[in-house]
N, C-alpha and C positions, 0 to 999 in steps of 0.2 A: 914959562921957559920954552926955548926953542929946542925941538927934538927932531930927529930924522923920522920919516914915516914908519920905518921898521920899529923904532923905539916906541912910537905912539901906539902901534898895534899891541906890543907887549904890555905897555902901561894900561891899555883898555882891558886886556885879559885879566890883569891884576885887579882892576876896578871891580870886575865881576866876581871876585873872590875865588877864581880858578887857580889852583896851585899846581896842577898837573896837566901837561899837554903831551900829545903823541905825534910822532911824525918822522920824516926822513928828509935829509937836506939835498940840495941840488943848486945848480947855477943861479936860477932866478929867485931863489928863496934865501940865499946866503946872508943877506942883510938882516932878515928876521931871526935867523939862527944866531947871528952875531949879537943881536939885541937880547935874545934869550940867554946867551952866555953872560952878558952883563948883569942880568937879573936872576942868575941861577940860585941865589939865596931865597928868592921869593917864588920862582916858578921852576918846577922840575920838568925837564924835557925827556920823554921816554923814546929812545931810538929802537925801532923794531927792525925786522929783517926785510920788510916789504911794506909799501904804502897801504895795501889792502889790510894787512894785519894791524897797522896803526889806526886805520879808520874803524875796524871792528873793536879794537881796544878802547878807543874813545867812546864808542857806542856802549860797550860793556861797562865802562866806568860810569857813564850817564845812567844806565839802568840800575846799577848797584847803589848809586848815591842819590838819585833823583835830581841831579844837577845837570848842567849843560856840558857835554863833552866837547873837546877841542882837538882837531887834527890839522897838521900843517904839512904841506907838500909842495914840491917844485912844479914847474910847468910841464907841458907835454905828457910823457908817460907817467910822471909822478902824479899829475892831476888825474889822468884817466884811470890810474890804478885805484883811485878813491871811489870810482863810480859805483861798484857793487856795494861797498860799505855805506855810501850815502843812500842808495836805493833801499838797502836793508833797514836803515834808520827811518826812512820816509814811510815805508810800508807799516812799520810798527810804532809810528808816532813817537820817536825818540829825539829829544832835544840835542842838536849837534851843530857846531859851527866849524866848517871846513875853510881854512885859509890857504889859498894857493898863490904862488908867485907866477908872474908871466913875463914875457920879454918886454923890453923897454917900449914905451908908447910909440916911438918913431919906427919900431920894427913890427908893430901889430899889422896884420893883414898882408904880410909879405912872405908868408910861408917860412918864417925865420926858424932857426934851429930850436927845436923843442917848443915851438909855438902851437897852442891848441886853443880853440874857442870853448873853454871849459864851462862858461856860463851858458852857452848854447847847448852843450852836451848835457848839462845837468838840469836844464830848465824843467823837464817833466818830473824830476825826482827830488826837487827841493821845494820848501814852502816859498822861498824867495832867493834870488841870488843877485850879486852885484859885481861889476867891474869898476874899481875906483880909479879915475883918471886925474883927479885933483887932490893933492895931499891935504888941502884944507877941509875936504869932505870926509877924510879917512876916519877920524875919531868917532864922529857921529854915525858913520856907516857901521863900524864895528859894534858900537853900542846898540844900534838898531837891529843888527843881526842877532845879537844875543836875546834881545827883547822878543823878536819874532819867533826865534827858536823855542822859547819856553812859554809863550803866551797861547791862550786858547788850546787848540789841539796841537801839542808839541810836534816838532819836526826839524829836519836839517836845513841850514842856510849856508850858502857858499859865498865867500868874498874873495874875488880875484884881484890881485894888486900887481900892476906892472913894476918892473925892477926900478925904474927911475922914480916912481912915486914912493917907493920904499926909501930911496936915498935923499929925497928932497927934505929941506928943513921947514918946519911949521911950528907956530905957537901951539903949545899944549896946555890945556886947562883941565885938571881933574874934574870928574862929575860924579854925582850920586847915581847909583843903579836905579833905573826906572822900574818901579814895582809892577807886577802883573796883578790883575784882579780876576778872581774866579767868577765867571758869569752866571747870574741867575736873575730872572725877572718874573714876578708874579703876574700871570696872565690867564686867559681862558683855557689854554692848553694844560696848564698846571691843574686848574680846577677840574677839568674834564678827566685828567689822569687820576686824580683823587677819587672822583665819582666811580670810575671804572674799577679801581682797586677795591673800593669799599663794597661794590656790588658782587664781587666774585668770592667763591668759597674754596676754590682749588688753585691758588696762585703758585707760580714757579718763578723764581728770580734767576735770570741769566746774566752773569756779570763778566766784564771783559777788562782789557788793559787800561781803559779809561778810568777805571776805579782805582788802579794803582797810581796813575798820574795825578789824580785828584786827592789821594790819601783818604779814601772813603771807607776804609776798613771798619772802623767803629760804627759808622752810620749804617753800613750794610748789615752788621750784626743786629743792631737795634731794629732795623726794618724787618728783617727776617723773623725775629722773635716776636715782634708786635703783630704782624699779619699772618703768622704761622706758615711761612713760605719756605719750602726746601730751596736750596741754592745749587746751581750748576755753573761752572766756569768755563770760558774759552781757555785755550792753552795760554794765551797772553795774560789772562786774568788770574792764573794760579797763584795762590798766596794772598790775594786781597781779601778772601774769606777763609778762615782757618779750616784746614782739612780735618782737624780734630773736633770741630763743632758738630753736634748731633744733627744739625740741619743741612750739612754739606753732603751732596750726592756724588760728586766727582765731576769729571770733565765731560763737556758736551761735544758732539760733532762726529766726524767720520770715524775716529778712533776713541770716541767717548764711551762711558760706562753704559751697560745695557739697562740698568735701572733708570738712568736718565731718559733714555729713549721711551721707556714704558710710561714714566711719570709725565713726560711731555704730551704723550698721546691722550692722557686722561685729564690734563689741566684745562681750566676754563680761563686762565690768564697767564700770559708770559710777560713778565716785567723785565725788560732788557735794559741794562744800565752800563754805559761806557763800552759798548761793543758794536760790531758792524754787520752781523749776519753774513759772514763770509761764506763762500761756496762750501768750505770744509765744515761749516756748522749747519747752514740752511739746507744743503743738498738740493732737494726738489723745492726751490724757493717759492714757487707759486702755490704749493700745497703745504707750506710750513705751518704746522699747528693750526690747521684751518678751522678747527672746532674751538679754538681759544681766541679771546681778545688779546691784542698785543699793545702794550705801552712801551715806548722807546724813549729813554733819556740819553742824550748825547750832546757833547760840546760842539760838534761839527754839523751844521745844517745840511751839508751835502749827504750825510749818512742817513738822515731821516727819510724813509720811504724809498731808499735807493735800491736795496736788494729784496726786502720783504715789505709788503704793504702793511702799515700799522694802523690801529684804530686812533691813536693819538701819539704825536711826537712832541717831546719837550726838549727845547734847545736850552741846555744848561750844563754847568759843571755838576758832576755826579754827586759829590759831597754836599754842595750847596742845595741842590734840588731835594735830596733825601731829607736833610735836616729841616728844610722849609715845609715839606709835606707831612713829616711824621706826626705833628700834633693833630692834624685833621684826619688821620687814618684810623679806621675802626679796628680794634683788636680782634683777632680771630675768635669766632664764637665757640669753637670747640677744637680739640686736638685730633679729631678723627683723621683729617687729611694729612697732617704732618706725621702722625703715627703710621699711617698707611705707607707713606713715602719712606720712612725710616725702616720699616719692615722690608721693603724692597732693597734698600741699601744693605741691610744685614744679610740678605740672601744672595746678593750679587758677589761675584768673584771674578778674578782674572786668571786665565789659563796659564799654567806653568809650562814646563817643557819635559819631553821624554828623553832629551839628549843628556850627555854627560855633564854639561854645564848649562844651567838655566839663567838666562839674562835677567829675569825678574829677581832671582835670588841674589845676584850680584848687586842690583840696584837697592834691594831691601837691606842688604848688609851695609851698604854705604849710608843709607838712611839712619841706621842704628849706630854705626861706628864713627870715630873721629869727632871733630868739633860739632856740637849740637847746633851751632849758629852758622854753619858753613854755607857758602854760596854754591849753587849747582848751575852749571852751564852745559849746554849741549851743542853739538853740530846738528845736522839735519839727516833724517832717515829713520830706520826702525828704532835705533837706540833712543832717538828723541821722543818717539811716541811711547815706548816702554817706560821711559823716565817720567813723562808727563802723567801716565796712567798709574804708576806704581809708587812714586815718591810722595811723601806727605808734606806739603808745604803749608806751614802755619803762619808765615809772615810774608808780607810783600817784599819784592826785590831780592828774593832768594832763588828765584828760577829765572834764568837768562837764556833765551833761545830765539832764533830767527823764525818768526811766525809767518808774516805775510809773504816775504820774498822766498823763504825756504832756502837759505843760503848755505850750501855745503862749503866748508872752509871757514865758516864764521867762528867756530868754537874756540880755537886756541888764542886768537887775538882778544876775543871777548873775555876769556878766562883771565888773561893778563890784566885787562882793564878792570874787571870785577874784583880781582884779588887786591889790586892797588887801591881801588876806590873804597872797598869795604874794610880792608885791613883784616879780612877773615880767611881762614882756610877755604880753598876753592877746589871743587871737583868738576872735571870736564868728562862727560860721557860722549864718546865719539865712536864712529865705525871706521873700519880700515879704509873705506872709500873716502870719507870726509877727512880723516887724519892725514892721508897722503896729499891732501890739498894744502895743509897748513902746518905740518910738523916742523917746518923751518923756524917757527916762532918758539919752539921749545928752547932754542938758543937764547932768545930774549928773556924768557922766564927764568932760565938757569942763571944767566948773567946777573939778573936782579935778585936772585935768591928767594923767589916767591914760593909760597907753600901751595903748590898746585899738584893735584893728583889726577892724572889722565887715565881714564878707564876705557880701553879700546875693546869694544864688543866686536871681535874679529871673526868674521865668517867667510873671508876670502871672496866676497861677492858684494855687489851693490844690493843690499838686502831688500829695501823697499821696492826697488825696480823689479827685482826677481819675484817678489810677492805678486806684483801686478801682472808680470809676464806669466806666472803660474795660473792666475785666476782668469785673465782676460786676453792673453796672447798665445794660447795653445802651447805654453812652455817653450816658446822661442826665446832662448836666453841669449839674446844678441848683445854683445859687449857688456855683459853683466858679471860673469864669473871672472874676476880680475886676477886672482892668484898671484899678486905681487910677491916677490921672494924676500920681502923685508922682514928681518928679525928685529922686532921692536925692543927686545931686551938689549941686544947689542947696539941698536940705534940710541937707546937711552944713554948708554955709557959714552957713546961717541959725542953726544950733544950736551954732556954735563949733567945728565939726570941719572936716576937709578931705575933699573928695570926689574919687573916681576912678571911671573907667568902663572895663570890659573887655567887648568883644563878639566877640572872636575869639581862638583858641588862641595865635596868634603874639604876642599882646600880654601874655600872662599874666605871664611872668617879669619883664619890664621894669616893668610897672605895680606888681606886688606887691613887687618889690625896692625901688622908690621909696617905696611906702607903709610898708613895714616900717622903712625908714631914717628916716622922719619920726616925731618924737615927738608925743604927744598922741593924740587920737581921730581915726580915719580911717574913712570909709565907702567900700567898693568895690562898685559896682553891676555885677554880673556877669549879662549877658543870656544866659540859657539857654533852650532850647526847652521849650515847655509839655508836650510829649509824651515827655520823658525819663522812663525807668522806673528804679526801684530794683530791681535784680536781683542775686543770686538772691532768690526769694520763695517761701515755702510758704504756700498759702492758709490762712486761719484755720480751725482745728479739724482740719487734715490732718496726716498724718505726714510724716517725712522723705522718703518715697518720692514724694511729690507735688510736690517742689521744681521750680520754674520757673527755668531758667538762661538762657533766651533769651526775648526779647520775643515773645509769641504773636501770631498774626494774628487780630484780632478785628474 
């Protein structure tokens, strides 16, 4: 049957089993939105307040579901407003297809109204991108975009379609979705990895977001229990190994747990799986665990030996590699090492607060109250680290946060996408700095009737920046103490939500219980002190031995 290019795009989205897309209309994308209208029984289009919110929503939907998110925007500013969201997905390896309209082919390169070379703009932050100038290539290009986005190391792909290509007629033939294959190949590197693991007596597993992408949770538990290895997770990996498991030590890195730092200093093997040794984890990368052998399993060849030199790198899907290696791994000869590590975990603690309202107590209350299967989203800043440190994640895809790019303003859009994708109660932890970047999307969540609870840890400052200025910049609080006069309770009422306020520890459980019982969007304004610190902390570029576990006198 012959269809317009815009209709072919929507049919190809349906082929992929995608029932929800996010976006914002405009002149060069009207034909696609018209096609979406025709298919509204099969594909729901979520209108946000801003294209960046739509892109973050598609990203949050993808993280919560494990499927490929879709965002659609018009040319010019509509397309450029997607850039931060695309870069966020790229840094965190999230499958995303962005579809943009552009001016008609005859107007390309003429500085036409709302023309932009969005493929050129996004080339460094996509796995691949396309401009489709021939309608006959359109269907296969859309299908290929989805395949690339979800295969290997996932990531975003952009498809730019000029307006005339959307309007031209072309024969459309439905096609089966091309399956992706989890990569694994038995080779000398796998054998060498097995030899090293079997020769060590003090192993530590360091797991990351790649373990969530490969659904490696059960395999990780089997591996840890067989070789007697304690497990630490990057922020992106939280939930891939249950926090309630006795072998879990907590998060690694700049704001990781103190017991993790001590255990790594004593380990003779670091088995890194689905992670990338980012600067926030490795710190002094040339001296990272220099007394231990390092085995690295990752789906991306570019990550092997990129940041930290390893003894052996295994190019493979995490789940496939672990399951293939398990039969040849020697069980731990004793429980001495794992028991020693568990004792360190039992003695470890996170500092509370001397203020009237402790941010950790707020987070712990959220952990205990409301839907036990809820999804937790964060913006970026101190609240993000407190949440990652404090909340107990026992399942994957329950913690959604911008890791690599560290995108303030990510949270509200992502919470919308995560809530829609999971169908679960969703909590957003944010700070007053981040929330001022995205609270326009409260309107979107309210309009949709989503069960989203926004917890604003409000200190009237850019807390993480202030912490660094206190420690490293002689308390020069330049553009940090923001003191916006926003009343979040009144704002909630104005935007179709319900507002609450907490200013002392004694009120936490009562107010939060009431908020979680209320359906719809809620905003809880939590007044915390501006000099609260996120601890532990390892200063940038330093090793584990430089960890700060108590607030220094400065």
